[in-house]
BARO-174184 format. One record per residue (C-alpha): residue number from 1; residue in one letter; y, x, z. Coordinates in steps of 0.05 Angstrom, whole numbers. Layout:
! residues N
num:NUM, residuo:A, yy:Y, xx:X, zz:Z
...
! end
This chain:
! residues 383
num:1, residuo:M, yy:501, xx:732, zz:-1323
num:2, residuo:K, yy:519, xx:659, zz:-1332
num:3, residuo:R, yy:445, xx:640, zz:-1335
num:4, residuo:T, yy:432, xx:679, zz:-1271
num:5, residuo:I, yy:486, xx:642, zz:-1234
num:6, residuo:I, yy:461, xx:574, zz:-1260
num:7, residuo:F, yy:390, xx:592, zz:-1241
num:8, residuo:S, yy:411, xx:614, zz:-1171
num:9, residuo:V, yy:451, xx:550, zz:-1160
num:10, residuo:A, yy:392, xx:508, zz:-1183
num:11, residuo:L, yy:345, xx:546, zz:-1138
num:12, residuo:F, yy:392, xx:538, zz:-1079
num:13, residuo:S, yy:397, xx:463, zz:-1092
num:14, residuo:I, yy:322, xx:455, zz:-1096
num:15, residuo:G, yy:315, xx:493, zz:-1030
num:16, residuo:L, yy:368, xx:450, zz:-997
num:17, residuo:M, yy:333, xx:386, zz:-1021
num:18, residuo:A, yy:267, xx:411, zz:-994
num:19, residuo:V, yy:297, xx:427, zz:-926
num:20, residuo:S, yy:330, xx:359, zz:-924
num:21, residuo:F, yy:265, xx:326, zz:-942
num:22, residuo:F, yy:226, xx:360, zz:-886
num:23, residuo:V, yy:281, xx:345, zz:-836
num:24, residuo:Y, yy:279, xx:272, zz:-857
num:25, residuo:R, yy:203, xx:269, zz:-851
num:26, residuo:A, yy:206, xx:301, zz:-782
num:27, residuo:H, yy:252, xx:246, zz:-758
num:28, residuo:Q, yy:204, xx:193, zz:-784
num:29, residuo:R, yy:147, xx:219, zz:-741
num:30, residuo:P, yy:135, xx:187, zz:-673
num:31, residuo:V, yy:163, xx:228, zz:-616
num:32, residuo:V, yy:106, xx:260, zz:-578
num:33, residuo:K, yy:120, xx:283, zz:-506
num:34, residuo:E, yy:100, xx:353, zz:-487
num:35, residuo:V, yy:29, xx:353, zz:-462
num:36, residuo:V, yy:24, xx:376, zz:-390
num:37, residuo:P, yy:-37, xx:421, zz:-382
num:38, residuo:G, yy:-89, xx:402, zz:-331
num:39, residuo:P, yy:-138, xx:346, zz:-315
num:40, residuo:V, yy:-131, xx:275, zz:-339
num:41, residuo:R, yy:-74, xx:238, zz:-305
num:42, residuo:V, yy:-90, xx:186, zz:-252
num:43, residuo:D, yy:-42, xx:135, zz:-281
num:44, residuo:N, yy:-25, xx:109, zz:-350
num:45, residuo:E, yy:44, xx:137, zz:-359
num:46, residuo:N, yy:66, xx:78, zz:-402
num:47, residuo:V, yy:60, xx:29, zz:-343
num:48, residuo:F, yy:121, xx:62, zz:-312
num:49, residuo:F, yy:166, xx:48, zz:-371
num:50, residuo:A, yy:141, xx:-16, zz:-405
num:51, residuo:P, yy:92, xx:-52, zz:-359
num:52, residuo:P, yy:51, xx:-104, zz:-398
num:53, residuo:Y, yy:59, xx:-154, zz:-341
num:54, residuo:H, yy:117, xx:-167, zz:-294
num:55, residuo:Y, yy:116, xx:-206, zz:-230
num:56, residuo:N, yy:181, xx:-237, zz:-205
num:57, residuo:P, yy:176, xx:-233, zz:-129
num:58, residuo:P, yy:202, xx:-291, zz:-86
num:59, residuo:P, yy:255, xx:-288, zz:-32
num:60, residuo:L, yy:223, xx:-250, zz:26
num:61, residuo:S, yy:214, xx:-286, zz:92
num:62, residuo:M, yy:190, xx:-250, zz:155
num:63, residuo:K, yy:171, xx:-317, zz:184
num:64, residuo:T, yy:126, xx:-330, zz:125
num:65, residuo:M, yy:95, xx:-261, zz:132
num:66, residuo:K, yy:80, xx:-276, zz:205
num:67, residuo:I, yy:48, xx:-345, zz:197
num:68, residuo:K, yy:20, xx:-344, zz:126
num:69, residuo:G, yy:-3, xx:-272, zz:124
num:70, residuo:C, yy:-72, xx:-245, zz:107
num:71, residuo:V, yy:-103, xx:-176, zz:107
num:72, residuo:T, yy:-127, xx:-163, zz:36
num:73, residuo:D, yy:-142, xx:-89, zz:41
num:74, residuo:G, yy:-148, xx:-57, zz:-28
num:75, residuo:L, yy:-144, xx:-122, zz:-68
num:76, residuo:L, yy:-100, xx:-88, zz:-120
num:77, residuo:S, yy:-138, xx:-23, zz:-115
num:78, residuo:G, yy:-207, xx:-50, zz:-133
num:79, residuo:Y, yy:-238, xx:-40, zz:-65
num:80, residuo:G, yy:-287, xx:-98, zz:-72
num:81, residuo:D, yy:-342, xx:-103, zz:-123
num:82, residuo:D, yy:-314, xx:-163, zz:-161
num:83, residuo:T, yy:-239, xx:-168, zz:-169
num:84, residuo:D, yy:-246, xx:-234, zz:-206
num:85, residuo:A, yy:-281, xx:-265, zz:-146
num:86, residuo:E, yy:-231, xx:-234, zz:-97
num:87, residuo:A, yy:-172, xx:-261, zz:-138
num:88, residuo:A, yy:-205, xx:-329, zz:-140
num:89, residuo:M, yy:-212, xx:-328, zz:-64
num:90, residuo:I, yy:-138, xx:-313, zz:-56
num:91, residuo:N, yy:-118, xx:-366, zz:-107
num:92, residuo:R, yy:-154, xx:-421, zz:-68
num:93, residuo:S, yy:-129, xx:-395, zz:-1
num:94, residuo:E, yy:-68, xx:-412, zz:41
num:95, residuo:C, yy:-48, xx:-338, zz:43
num:96, residuo:V, yy:23, xx:-323, zz:20
num:97, residuo:Y, yy:32, xx:-252, zz:46
num:98, residuo:L, yy:-22, xx:-204, zz:22
num:99, residuo:H, yy:-20, xx:-146, zz:71
num:100, residuo:R, yy:-43, xx:-78, zz:47
num:101, residuo:A, yy:-61, xx:-106, zz:-21
num:102, residuo:L, yy:-45, xx:-39, zz:-53
num:103, residuo:E, yy:-81, xx:15, zz:-14
num:104, residuo:T, yy:-68, xx:91, zz:-17
num:105, residuo:W, yy:-120, xx:119, zz:31
num:106, residuo:A, yy:-137, xx:189, zz:5
num:107, residuo:A, yy:-115, xx:169, zz:-65
num:108, residuo:P, yy:-48, xx:154, zz:-98
num:109, residuo:P, yy:-36, xx:84, zz:-125
num:110, residuo:D, yy:-62, xx:65, zz:-194
num:111, residuo:F, yy:-8, xx:18, zz:-218
num:112, residuo:A, yy:-44, xx:1, zz:-283
num:113, residuo:K, yy:-103, xx:-25, zz:-243
num:114, residuo:A, yy:-56, xx:-62, zz:-195
num:115, residuo:L, yy:-21, xx:-97, zz:-252
num:116, residuo:D, yy:-88, xx:-118, zz:-281
num:117, residuo:V, yy:-108, xx:-151, zz:-215
num:118, residuo:M, yy:-40, xx:-182, zz:-204
num:119, residuo:Q, yy:-48, xx:-220, zz:-269
num:120, residuo:K, yy:-109, xx:-254, zz:-239
num:121, residuo:I, yy:-69, xx:-280, zz:-179
num:122, residuo:T, yy:-41, xx:-347, zz:-202
num:123, residuo:K, yy:-14, xx:-371, zz:-135
num:124, residuo:P, yy:62, xx:-377, zz:-137
num:125, residuo:N, yy:110, xx:-339, zz:-90
num:126, residuo:V, yy:59, xx:-288, zz:-66
num:127, residuo:I, yy:87, xx:-230, zz:-25
num:128, residuo:Y, yy:49, xx:-167, zz:-40
num:129, residuo:G, yy:42, xx:-110, zz:10
num:130, residuo:M, yy:29, xx:-35, zz:1
num:131, residuo:F, yy:0, xx:14, zz:50
num:132, residuo:L, yy:29, xx:85, zz:52
num:133, residuo:A, yy:-29, xx:122, zz:83
num:134, residuo:E, yy:-29, xx:178, zz:134
num:135, residuo:D, yy:-83, xx:210, zz:92
num:136, residuo:I, yy:-75, xx:249, zz:27
num:137, residuo:K, yy:-121, xx:296, zz:-9
num:138, residuo:R, yy:-105, xx:367, zz:-32
num:139, residuo:G, yy:-115, xx:380, zz:-106
num:140, residuo:T, yy:-102, xx:309, zz:-127
num:141, residuo:K, yy:-75, xx:305, zz:-198
num:142, residuo:Y, yy:-21, xx:253, zz:-201
num:143, residuo:F, yy:31, xx:255, zz:-256
num:144, residuo:Y, yy:105, xx:255, zz:-239
num:145, residuo:P, yy:140, xx:233, zz:-304
num:146, residuo:D, yy:210, xx:240, zz:-274
num:147, residuo:E, yy:200, xx:316, zz:-276
num:148, residuo:N, yy:144, xx:319, zz:-328
num:149, residuo:R, yy:95, xx:351, zz:-280
num:150, residuo:Y, yy:40, xx:337, zz:-230
num:151, residuo:F, yy:56, xx:328, zz:-156
num:152, residuo:D, yy:33, xx:385, zz:-112
num:153, residuo:F, yy:-5, xx:350, zz:-56
num:154, residuo:S, yy:-18, xx:415, zz:-19
num:155, residuo:E, yy:58, xx:422, zz:-10
num:156, residuo:M, yy:58, xx:354, zz:25
num:157, residuo:C, yy:7, xx:372, zz:80
num:158, residuo:R, yy:25, xx:380, zz:153
num:159, residuo:S, yy:8, xx:448, zz:180
num:160, residuo:G, yy:-57, xx:449, zz:219
num:161, residuo:S, yy:-82, xx:382, zz:191
num:162, residuo:D, yy:-133, xx:408, zz:141
num:163, residuo:N, yy:-194, xx:363, zz:133
num:164, residuo:A, yy:-165, xx:313, zz:183
num:165, residuo:W, yy:-199, xx:253, zz:150
num:166, residuo:G, yy:-254, xx:289, zz:112
num:167, residuo:E, yy:-262, xx:347, zz:64
num:168, residuo:H, yy:-198, xx:368, zz:28
num:169, residuo:T, yy:-156, xx:315, zz:64
num:170, residuo:C, yy:-95, xx:327, zz:107
num:171, residuo:K, yy:-39, xx:289, zz:142
num:172, residuo:P, yy:25, xx:285, zz:100
num:173, residuo:N, yy:90, xx:311, zz:127
num:174, residuo:I, yy:154, xx:270, zz:116
num:175, residuo:N, yy:194, xx:334, zz:127
num:176, residuo:S, yy:163, xx:359, zz:62
num:177, residuo:K, yy:211, xx:351, zz:4
num:178, residuo:E, yy:151, xx:342, zz:-43
num:179, residuo:Y, yy:122, xx:286, zz:0
num:180, residuo:R, yy:190, xx:250, zz:2
num:181, residuo:A, yy:193, xx:255, zz:-74
num:182, residuo:Y, yy:123, xx:225, zz:-77
num:183, residuo:L, yy:142, xx:168, zz:-30
num:184, residuo:S, yy:205, xx:154, zz:-70
num:185, residuo:F, yy:166, xx:153, zz:-135
num:186, residuo:V, yy:109, xx:108, zz:-113
num:187, residuo:T, yy:152, xx:58, zz:-74
num:188, residuo:H, yy:201, xx:52, zz:-132
num:189, residuo:R, yy:144, xx:39, zz:-181
num:190, residuo:A, yy:114, xx:-11, zz:-132
num:191, residuo:M, yy:179, xx:-49, zz:-130
num:192, residuo:D, yy:182, xx:-47, zz:-206
num:193, residuo:I, yy:118, xx:-88, zz:-208
num:194, residuo:G, yy:139, xx:-136, zz:-153
num:195, residuo:I, yy:112, xx:-107, zz:-87
num:196, residuo:Q, yy:157, xx:-123, zz:-28
num:197, residuo:S, yy:125, xx:-101, zz:38
num:198, residuo:F, yy:112, xx:-28, zz:54
num:199, residuo:L, yy:73, xx:-4, zz:114
num:200, residuo:F, yy:71, xx:69, zz:137
num:201, residuo:G, yy:3, xx:83, zz:168
num:202, residuo:Q, yy:4, xx:117, zz:237
num:203, residuo:I, yy:73, xx:144, zz:224
num:204, residuo:Y, yy:70, xx:191, zz:284
num:205, residuo:Y, yy:22, xx:233, zz:243
num:206, residuo:Q, yy:69, xx:234, zz:183
num:207, residuo:D, yy:136, xx:242, zz:218
num:208, residuo:N, yy:165, xx:300, zz:258
num:209, residuo:P, yy:143, xx:297, zz:331
num:210, residuo:D, yy:215, xx:315, zz:347
num:211, residuo:L, yy:249, xx:251, zz:326
num:212, residuo:G, yy:315, xx:286, zz:325
num:213, residuo:Q, yy:289, xx:326, zz:266
num:214, residuo:S, yy:259, xx:264, zz:231
num:215, residuo:K, yy:276, xx:251, zz:158
num:216, residuo:I, yy:248, xx:181, zz:158
num:217, residuo:Q, yy:318, xx:151, zz:152
num:218, residuo:E, yy:327, xx:188, zz:87
num:219, residuo:V, yy:263, xx:156, zz:61
num:220, residuo:L, yy:282, xx:86, zz:85
num:221, residuo:D, yy:352, xx:91, zz:56
num:222, residuo:D, yy:323, xx:111, zz:-11
num:223, residuo:M, yy:275, xx:52, zz:-12
num:224, residuo:R, yy:328, xx:1, zz:9
num:225, residuo:A, yy:378, xx:28, zz:-41
num:226, residuo:Y, yy:327, xx:20, zz:-98
num:227, residuo:A, yy:310, xx:-51, zz:-75
num:228, residuo:K, yy:384, xx:-68, zz:-76
num:229, residuo:K, yy:389, xx:-39, zz:-146
num:230, residuo:K, yy:329, xx:-81, zz:-168
num:231, residuo:D, yy:358, xx:-142, zz:-132
num:232, residuo:I, yy:294, xx:-155, zz:-93
num:233, residuo:Q, yy:282, xx:-163, zz:-19
num:234, residuo:I, yy:235, xx:-116, zz:17
num:235, residuo:A, yy:207, xx:-106, zz:87
num:236, residuo:I, yy:187, xx:-37, zz:113
num:237, residuo:G, yy:138, xx:-31, zz:170
num:238, residuo:A, yy:103, xx:24, zz:208
num:239, residuo:Q, yy:44, xx:34, zz:254
num:240, residuo:T, yy:84, xx:65, zz:310
num:241, residuo:G, yy:31, xx:72, zz:365
num:242, residuo:T, yy:58, xx:88, zz:435
num:243, residuo:N, yy:129, xx:103, zz:412
num:244, residuo:T, yy:180, xx:65, zz:455
num:245, residuo:D, yy:243, xx:96, zz:426
num:246, residuo:E, yy:283, xx:33, zz:409
num:247, residuo:N, yy:329, xx:69, zz:361
num:248, residuo:Y, yy:268, xx:93, zz:322
num:249, residuo:L, yy:229, xx:27, zz:324
num:250, residuo:R, yy:288, xx:-13, zz:299
num:251, residuo:K, yy:293, xx:30, zz:237
num:252, residuo:F, yy:235, xx:-13, zz:212
num:253, residuo:D, yy:234, xx:-86, zz:195
num:254, residuo:Y, yy:168, xx:-93, zz:232
num:255, residuo:I, yy:118, xx:-52, zz:271
num:256, residuo:E, yy:44, xx:-65, zz:261
num:257, residuo:G, yy:-19, xx:-52, zz:302
num:258, residuo:G, yy:-88, xx:-77, zz:320
num:259, residuo:V, yy:-111, xx:-128, zz:371
num:260, residuo:G, yy:-165, xx:-92, zz:411
num:261, residuo:I, yy:-210, xx:-152, zz:421
num:262, residuo:G, yy:-276, xx:-118, zz:433
num:263, residuo:D, yy:-341, xx:-156, zz:428
num:264, residuo:A, yy:-317, xx:-209, zz:477
num:265, residuo:G, yy:-256, xx:-226, zz:435
num:266, residuo:T, yy:-211, xx:-220, zz:495
num:267, residuo:I, yy:-136, xx:-216, zz:489
num:268, residuo:E, yy:-106, xx:-164, zz:536
num:269, residuo:N, yy:-33, xx:-156, zz:554
num:270, residuo:G, yy:-26, xx:-85, zz:578
num:271, residuo:P, yy:10, xx:-31, zz:539
num:272, residuo:C, yy:-57, xx:2, zz:522
num:273, residuo:W, yy:-126, xx:-26, zz:504
num:274, residuo:S, yy:-169, xx:-17, zz:567
num:275, residuo:Q, yy:-233, xx:2, zz:530
num:276, residuo:L, yy:-207, xx:69, zz:508
num:277, residuo:Q, yy:-187, xx:129, zz:551
num:278, residuo:S, yy:-130, xx:148, zz:505
num:279, residuo:C, yy:-75, xx:97, zz:496
num:280, residuo:W, yy:-87, xx:52, zz:436
num:281, residuo:A, yy:-22, xx:14, zz:438
num:282, residuo:L, yy:-21, xx:-62, zz:442
num:283, residuo:L, yy:44, xx:-72, zz:406
num:284, residuo:W, yy:56, xx:-144, zz:428
num:285, residuo:N, yy:66, xx:-118, zz:499
num:286, residuo:D, yy:139, xx:-121, zz:519
num:287, residuo:Q, yy:140, xx:-45, zz:526
num:288, residuo:Y, yy:140, xx:-43, zz:450
num:289, residuo:A, yy:157, xx:-113, zz:425
num:290, residuo:S, yy:223, xx:-118, zz:462
num:291, residuo:R, yy:247, xx:-55, zz:427
num:292, residuo:A, yy:226, xx:-74, zz:356
num:293, residuo:N, yy:254, xx:-122, zz:305
num:294, residuo:N, yy:187, xx:-156, zz:291
num:295, residuo:V, yy:115, xx:-146, zz:310
num:296, residuo:I, yy:54, xx:-161, zz:267
num:297, residuo:V, yy:-18, xx:-152, zz:290
num:298, residuo:A, yy:-85, xx:-156, zz:255
num:299, residuo:L, yy:-158, xx:-143, zz:267
num:300, residuo:D, yy:-155, xx:-68, zz:258
num:301, residuo:W, yy:-208, xx:-23, zz:229
num:302, residuo:S, yy:-225, xx:50, zz:233
num:303, residuo:G, yy:-295, xx:49, zz:203
num:304, residuo:L, yy:-324, xx:56, zz:273
num:305, residuo:K, yy:-369, xx:4, zz:307
num:306, residuo:F, yy:-321, xx:-10, zz:365
num:307, residuo:D, yy:-261, xx:-29, zz:322
num:308, residuo:D, yy:-234, xx:-100, zz:316
num:309, residuo:M, yy:-264, xx:-116, zz:248
num:310, residuo:S, yy:-333, xx:-91, zz:267
num:311, residuo:A, yy:-332, xx:-131, zz:332
num:312, residuo:F, yy:-308, xx:-193, zz:295
num:313, residuo:A, yy:-362, xx:-187, zz:241
num:314, residuo:R, yy:-417, xx:-182, zz:294
num:315, residuo:M, yy:-397, xx:-249, zz:325
num:316, residuo:N, yy:-434, xx:-312, zz:306
num:317, residuo:P, yy:-397, xx:-364, zz:263
num:318, residuo:A, yy:-376, xx:-406, zz:322
num:319, residuo:K, yy:-349, xx:-346, zz:360
num:320, residuo:R, yy:-311, xx:-321, zz:299
num:321, residuo:K, yy:-279, xx:-390, zz:291
num:322, residuo:A, yy:-259, xx:-393, zz:364
num:323, residuo:T, yy:-232, xx:-322, zz:362
num:324, residuo:L, yy:-188, xx:-335, zz:301
num:325, residuo:N, yy:-162, xx:-400, zz:332
num:326, residuo:Q, yy:-145, xx:-365, zz:397
num:327, residuo:L, yy:-112, xx:-304, zz:365
num:328, residuo:Y, yy:-71, xx:-342, zz:313
num:329, residuo:N, yy:-45, xx:-395, zz:361
num:330, residuo:Y, yy:-31, xx:-345, zz:418
num:331, residuo:F, yy:8, xx:-295, zz:376
num:332, residuo:T, yy:47, xx:-343, zz:331
num:333, residuo:A, yy:69, xx:-381, zz:394
num:334, residuo:K, yy:100, xx:-315, zz:417
num:335, residuo:R, yy:133, xx:-306, zz:348
num:336, residuo:I, yy:87, xx:-248, zz:334
num:337, residuo:G, yy:52, xx:-248, zz:267
num:338, residuo:F, yy:-23, xx:-251, zz:265
num:339, residuo:L, yy:-54, xx:-233, zz:198
num:340, residuo:M, yy:-118, xx:-269, zz:179
num:341, residuo:P, yy:-176, xx:-224, zz:157
num:342, residuo:M, yy:-193, xx:-236, zz:84
num:343, residuo:M, yy:-214, xx:-166, zz:61
num:344, residuo:A, yy:-224, xx:-105, zz:105
num:345, residuo:T, yy:-268, xx:-44, zz:117
num:346, residuo:L, yy:-329, xx:-46, zz:162
num:347, residuo:N, yy:-376, xx:6, zz:191
num:348, residuo:E, yy:-434, xx:12, zz:143
num:349, residuo:D, yy:-485, xx:3, zz:199
num:350, residuo:N, yy:-446, xx:-52, zz:234
num:351, residuo:G, yy:-503, xx:-103, zz:229
num:352, residuo:G, yy:-459, xx:-165, zz:227
num:353, residuo:C, yy:-437, xx:-210, zz:170
num:354, residuo:R, yy:-405, xx:-176, zz:110
num:355, residuo:G, yy:-377, xx:-183, zz:41
num:356, residuo:P, yy:-404, xx:-155, zz:-25
num:357, residuo:K, yy:-427, xx:-91, zz:9
num:358, residuo:K, yy:-445, xx:-69, zz:79
num:359, residuo:R, yy:-381, xx:-30, zz:91
num:360, residuo:F, yy:-334, xx:-85, zz:68
num:361, residuo:Y, yy:-316, xx:-152, zz:101
num:362, residuo:S, yy:-297, xx:-212, zz:59
num:363, residuo:A, yy:-281, xx:-282, zz:84
num:364, residuo:S, yy:-307, xx:-311, zz:19
num:365, residuo:N, yy:-357, xx:-367, zz:21
num:366, residuo:A, yy:-396, xx:-328, zz:-32
num:367, residuo:Y, yy:-420, xx:-278, zz:22
num:368, residuo:T, yy:-449, xx:-282, zz:92
num:369, residuo:C, yy:-386, xx:-290, zz:136
num:370, residuo:Q, yy:-358, xx:-353, zz:101
num:371, residuo:D, yy:-295, xx:-355, zz:143
num:372, residuo:E, yy:-251, xx:-384, zz:87
num:373, residuo:S, yy:-247, xx:-455, zz:113
num:374, residuo:V, yy:-228, xx:-435, zz:184
num:375, residuo:I, yy:-175, xx:-387, zz:159
num:376, residuo:N, yy:-144, xx:-435, zz:109
num:377, residuo:S, yy:-143, xx:-492, zz:160
num:378, residuo:L, yy:-104, xx:-450, zz:210
num:379, residuo:L, yy:-55, xx:-424, zz:158
num:380, residuo:K, yy:-43, xx:-493, zz:130
num:381, residuo:A, yy:-25, xx:-519, zz:199
num:382, residuo:G, yy:18, xx:-459, zz:216
num:383, residuo:K, yy:92, xx:-471, zz:225
! end
């Protein structure tokens, strides 16, 4: 009987030691997060928690954005063929504000790629901009680590907007809780890596037509609260079109639109561009500008041959120089920002000067437009 008790105690002790050993070993193993089933994630999850590179943004100045600003569409998104060459162009430029550097047209932002490009920009005190597009794509797989799931882009779509910008695309709806969660996530992560300017594309497509039911203030409050928490300054803009509701326009730090120059490069001053039957708003007109905090304009693009960028690229070098001089001096004298074209989309069959590919404009001297010197001269003299 005594032997049985001793044997039982020994067996129990060995079992307890074994359990303790396996518990110990379990705690020595690296913690592996639960794998979310589905396609490969768009982003590297680690970039959201321990980015390998951090940019400390400068104090934000709206005046600087207006007089030292450049359109660099997709610079941080890899839109051009050679990001090293594009970064080098920016480094030797007089550009301080890089408008739409992070682009989200039909695709959510890839912050890992953005960080990689940002490391190539060695200019000090750069202000980076991000575009929050009026175009999303159903079925996109974009990981949401805050809730350990993928965003449901179909839940973000405005009713009746299927295939608005091409197959599987739609217009997002700010009244959608899922879309607001997405906006919160991507703008917070953008601020984490040092992006300061945020532009809502054609917000009248994204927001509720009944402004009394709009939830945009909830989105803006969230963004500004996070910026305050991060102790950085941000500016939020929107392409507001023909909206003249002052209470709505002043919710934004700036409103942004195109110039409407046409092939002649003419500056008009009516509330709408005369070359279109529908009203394409000229936001520097007092009908809009007097009701907004700030106005910024740029050579706009739609991928169509009549848009600003296509008209500009078809001009000869002397005409492009004269047009940039006229636009920059005219608008900055009125305290309206004019953004210099450095990188933008073109119609593929435009037939004018271009950047590394037919459908992309670059001011770089490495390609056929070679507008760098003109642009930098104007920006350097800007006050």
